[in-house]
C-alpha positions as CSV (number, residue, x, y, z in Angstrom):
1,M,0.0,0.0,0.0
2,A,2.8,2.3,0.9
3,V,4.5,1.7,-2.4
4,K,1.3,2.4,-4.3
5,N,0.7,5.7,-2.4
6,E,4.3,6.7,-3.1
7,G,3.8,6.0,-6.7
8,K,0.7,8.3,-6.8
9,L,2.6,11.0,-5.0
10,T,5.5,10.8,-7.4
11,S,3.0,11.0,-10.3
12,K,1.3,14.1,-8.9
13,L,4.7,15.8,-8.3
14,Q,5.7,15.0,-11.9
15,D,2.4,16.4,-13.2
16,K,2.9,19.5,-11.1
17,A,6.5,19.9,-12.4
18,R,5.3,19.6,-16.0
19,G,2.6,22.2,-15.4
20,A,5.1,24.6,-13.9
21,E,7.4,24.2,-16.9
22,V,4.6,25.3,-19.3
23,A,3.2,28.1,-17.1
24,P,4.0,31.5,-18.7
25,P,6.2,33.7,-16.5
26,T,4.5,36.7,-14.8
27,P,5.5,40.2,-16.0
28,A,7.5,40.7,-12.7
29,Q,9.4,37.5,-13.4
30,T,10.2,38.5,-16.9
31,I,11.4,41.9,-15.8
32,G,13.5,40.3,-13.1
33,A,15.1,38.0,-15.6
34,Y,16.0,40.8,-17.9
35,L,17.5,42.8,-15.0
36,Q,19.6,39.8,-14.0
37,K,20.7,39.4,-17.6
38,M,21.7,43.0,-18.0
39,A,23.3,43.3,-14.5
40,P,26.9,43.0,-15.8
41,E,26.4,45.9,-18.2
42,I,24.6,48.0,-15.6
43,E,27.3,47.3,-13.1
44,K,29.9,48.9,-15.4
45,A,28.1,52.2,-14.9
46,L,27.8,52.1,-11.1
47,P,29.9,54.3,-8.9
48,K,32.0,52.6,-6.2
49,H,29.5,53.3,-3.4
50,M,26.7,51.4,-5.1
51,D,26.2,47.6,-5.3
52,I,24.6,45.9,-8.3
53,D,22.7,43.4,-6.3
54,R,21.1,46.1,-4.1
55,L,20.3,48.3,-7.2
56,T,18.6,45.4,-9.1
57,R,16.7,44.4,-5.9
58,I,15.5,47.9,-5.2
59,S,14.6,48.5,-8.9
60,L,12.6,45.3,-9.1
61,T,10.7,46.2,-5.9
62,T,9.9,49.6,-7.2
63,I,8.6,48.1,-10.4
64,R,6.5,45.4,-8.7
65,T,4.9,47.9,-6.3
66,N,3.5,50.0,-9.2
67,P,1.3,47.8,-11.4
68,A,1.4,50.3,-14.3
69,L,5.2,49.9,-14.6
70,L,4.7,46.2,-15.3
71,N,3.0,47.2,-18.5
72,C,5.8,49.5,-19.6
73,T,8.1,48.5,-22.4
74,M,11.2,46.5,-21.4
75,P,13.7,48.9,-23.1
76,S,12.3,51.9,-21.2
77,L,12.4,50.1,-17.9
78,L,15.9,48.9,-18.3
79,G,16.9,52.3,-19.6
80,A,15.5,53.9,-16.4
81,V,17.5,51.5,-14.2
82,M,20.6,52.3,-16.3
83,Q,20.1,56.0,-15.8
84,A,19.8,55.5,-12.0
85,A,23.1,53.5,-12.1
86,Q,25.0,56.0,-14.2
87,L,23.9,58.9,-11.9
88,G,24.5,56.9,-8.7
89,L,21.0,57.3,-7.4
90,E,18.7,54.7,-5.9
91,P,15.1,54.6,-7.1
92,G,12.3,54.2,-4.6
93,L,10.9,55.8,-1.4
94,L,14.1,57.5,-0.3
95,G,13.5,60.2,-2.8
96,H,16.8,60.1,-4.8
97,C,15.0,59.2,-8.0
98,Y,11.8,57.6,-9.3
99,I,10.7,55.4,-12.2
100,I,7.3,56.7,-13.3
101,P,5.0,55.1,-15.9
102,Y,3.7,57.4,-18.7
103,G,1.6,55.3,-21.0
104,K,3.8,52.4,-22.0
105,E,7.1,54.2,-21.3
106,A,9.0,54.3,-18.0
107,T,10.2,57.8,-17.2
108,F,13.3,58.5,-15.1
109,V,12.7,61.3,-12.6
110,I,15.3,62.8,-10.2
111,G,13.9,63.5,-6.7
112,Y,14.7,66.3,-4.3
113,K,17.5,64.3,-2.5
114,G,18.9,63.2,-5.8
115,M,19.1,66.8,-7.1
116,I,20.8,67.9,-3.9
117,D,23.3,65.0,-4.2
118,L,24.2,66.0,-7.8
119,A,24.9,69.5,-6.7
120,R,27.1,68.5,-3.8
121,R,29.3,66.4,-6.2
122,S,30.9,69.6,-7.6
123,G,33.0,70.0,-4.5
124,N,32.5,73.7,-4.6
125,I,29.3,73.7,-2.5
126,K,29.6,73.8,1.3
127,S,25.9,73.1,1.9
128,I,22.6,73.2,-0.1
129,Y,19.0,72.8,1.1
130,A,15.5,73.8,0.4
131,H,12.4,74.5,2.5
132,S,8.6,74.8,2.0
133,V,6.9,78.1,2.9
134,F,3.3,78.3,4.3
135,E,1.0,81.3,4.6
136,N,1.3,81.6,8.4
137,D,5.0,81.5,8.4
138,E,7.0,84.7,8.8
139,F,8.8,85.0,5.4
140,E,10.6,87.9,3.8
141,Y,13.1,88.0,0.9
142,E,14.8,90.7,-1.1
143,Y,16.8,90.7,-4.3
144,G,19.1,93.5,-5.5
145,L,22.5,94.7,-4.3
146,H,22.0,93.2,-0.8
147,P,19.8,90.1,-1.2
148,S,18.4,88.7,2.0
149,L,16.0,86.0,3.2
150,I,14.2,85.5,6.5
151,H,12.0,82.5,7.2
152,R,10.5,81.8,10.6
153,P,8.1,78.8,10.4
154,A,4.8,79.1,12.3
155,M,4.9,77.0,15.5
156,K,1.2,75.8,15.2
157,E,-1.1,75.9,12.2
158,R,1.1,76.9,9.2
159,G,-1.8,77.2,6.7
160,E,-1.6,76.6,3.0
161,F,1.6,76.0,1.0
162,I,2.6,79.2,-0.8
163,G,6.0,78.3,-2.2
164,A,9.5,77.0,-1.7
165,Y,13.1,78.3,-1.7
166,A,16.6,76.9,-2.0
167,V,19.9,78.1,-0.5
168,A,23.4,77.1,-1.5
169,H,26.5,78.2,0.4
170,F,29.8,78.0,-1.5
171,N,33.2,77.1,-0.2
172,D,34.5,80.6,-1.0
173,G,32.0,82.2,1.4
174,G,29.4,83.2,-1.2
175,Y,25.9,82.0,-1.3
176,Q,22.9,81.8,-3.7
177,F,19.2,81.6,-2.9
178,E,16.0,81.4,-5.1
179,F,12.4,81.5,-4.1
180,M,9.6,80.2,-6.3
181,P,5.9,80.8,-5.5
182,K,3.4,78.0,-5.7
183,E,1.9,79.5,-9.0
184,E,5.3,79.1,-10.7
185,I,5.8,75.6,-9.2
186,E,2.4,74.6,-10.6
187,K,3.3,75.8,-14.1
188,R,6.5,73.7,-14.1
189,K,4.6,70.8,-12.6
190,L,2.2,70.8,-15.6
191,R,5.1,70.6,-18.0
192,S,5.8,67.1,-16.6
193,K,4.1,64.3,-18.4
194,A,3.9,62.4,-15.1
195,Y,2.3,65.1,-13.0
196,K,-0.9,63.1,-12.5
197,S,0.9,60.3,-10.8
198,G,4.1,59.4,-8.9
199,P,5.9,61.8,-6.6
200,W,3.9,64.9,-7.7
201,V,0.9,63.2,-6.1
202,T,2.5,61.4,-3.2
203,D,5.4,63.8,-2.3
204,Y,4.3,67.2,-3.6
205,E,6.5,69.3,-1.2
206,E,9.6,67.3,-2.0
207,M,9.0,67.8,-5.7
208,A,8.3,71.5,-5.2
209,K,11.7,71.8,-3.4
210,K,13.4,69.8,-6.1
211,T,11.9,72.2,-8.7
212,V,13.4,75.3,-7.2
213,V,16.8,73.6,-6.6
214,R,16.8,72.6,-10.3
215,H,15.9,76.1,-11.3
216,M,18.9,77.4,-9.3
217,F,21.4,74.9,-10.9
218,K,22.5,77.4,-13.6
219,F,23.8,79.8,-11.0
220,L,25.8,77.2,-9.1
221,P,29.6,76.5,-9.5
222,I,29.1,73.1,-11.0
223,S,30.7,71.3,-13.9
224,I,29.3,70.7,-17.4
225,E,29.1,67.0,-16.5
226,I,26.9,67.6,-13.5
227,M,24.7,70.0,-15.6
228,K,24.2,67.2,-18.1
229,Q,23.4,64.7,-15.3
230,A,20.6,67.0,-14.0
231,A,19.3,67.3,-17.6
232,Q,18.4,63.6,-17.5
233,D,15.5,64.5,-15.2
234,E,12.2,63.3,-16.7
235,T,13.7,61.5,-19.7
236,V,12.9,58.3,-21.4
237,R,15.8,56.1,-22.6
238,K,15.3,53.1,-24.8
239,D,18.8,51.9,-25.3
240,I,21.2,49.8,-23.2
241,T,24.7,50.2,-24.8
242,S,27.4,47.6,-24.4
243,E,29.7,50.3,-23.0
244,P,27.6,52.5,-20.7
245,K,29.0,55.9,-20.1
246,S,30.1,56.9,-16.6
247,V,28.1,59.4,-14.6
248,Y,31.1,61.7,-15.0
249,G,31.2,61.3,-18.8
250,D,29.3,62.9,-21.6
251,A,25.5,63.4,-21.7
252,I,23.5,60.2,-22.0
253,E,21.4,59.9,-25.1
254,A,17.7,60.0,-24.4
255,E,14.8,59.6,-26.8
256,E,12.9,62.5,-25.3
257,V,13.7,65.1,-22.7
258,F,11.0,66.9,-20.7
259,A,13.4,69.5,-19.2
260,E,12.0,72.7,-17.7
261,D,12.1,75.9,-19.8
262,I,13.9,78.2,-17.3
263,P,14.1,82.0,-18.1
264,M,17.7,83.3,-18.0
265,D,17.4,86.0,-15.3
266,K,20.4,87.2,-13.3
267,P,21.8,85.4,-10.2
268,T,21.4,87.0,-6.8
269,Q,24.5,85.6,-5.1
270,T,26.8,87.7,-3.0
271,E,30.0,86.6,-4.5
272,K,31.1,86.1,-8.1
273,Q,31.1,82.6,-9.5
274,P,34.5,80.8,-9.4
275,E,36.5,81.1,-12.6
276,G,36.1,78.5,-15.2
277,K,32.5,79.3,-16.3
278,D,33.6,79.5,-19.9
279,D,31.6,79.7,-23.1
280,E,31.1,76.0,-23.2
281,L,29.5,75.9,-19.8
282,D,27.3,78.9,-20.7
283,K,26.2,77.1,-23.8
284,V,25.4,73.9,-21.9
285,A,23.5,75.9,-19.3
286,K,21.4,77.5,-22.0
287,E,20.6,74.2,-23.6
288,F,19.8,72.7,-20.2
289,D,17.3,75.6,-19.6
290,E,15.7,75.2,-23.1
291,G,15.4,71.4,-22.7
292,L,17.8,70.6,-25.5
293,I,19.8,68.3,-23.4
């Protein structure tokens, strides 16, 4: 009897195994398999502080937790992960960068913390930060020959969000600040194809602060390479090259760039920018503002 039962059990296990072999993989399994396949190429682009296993694990978790991403094209998903690798930013809830679905394409979006991290890489910035401003806060700012900014947050009910500002202190003692009212932030938000989903819905204040930091980039003592890195914000990439370019290399090719159109007004910093802002950097800054890179 025992032999007979064992035979039935073996038969059932074999049937189950055959069924598993013919069962189609889930979208998440397919994406995971492609990530593992491309891991060696993605690893070539990683900075030293990042681990390929951690990046692929976090990326797959990000994709699994957003069902709409499972319907995006494989090239755009892998392209977004490659962009995160090349910029040395982790996608997900920490706010360094996001992978956002737009139709069938996965869009790479830099978060507030990611934009701050890119600025700090220049080595010329002592500190950089941004804050939200609410209607009941004590807030004053002034441009001109003697720019100044005062912000004392309300201790109790702060009221409605009215804007955000960013401040950067340079190693040479100079500083730069920019304020952007909510109306201007909303205009820039609407330029994003992913404004109806993702961090603009779940982390509005963080995206508002990121927007004003990004606006301030052209006034900061940063390199052309970092300017080009920031220009990858809200892009769709559909290619995974065999020799991925380093985060410190040339601009990464992208099929479509949704960069903000920033007016070229004058900076309000207290000290002159460090030397080295030559014509090439000015040209890149202008292209960055116009969404050409």
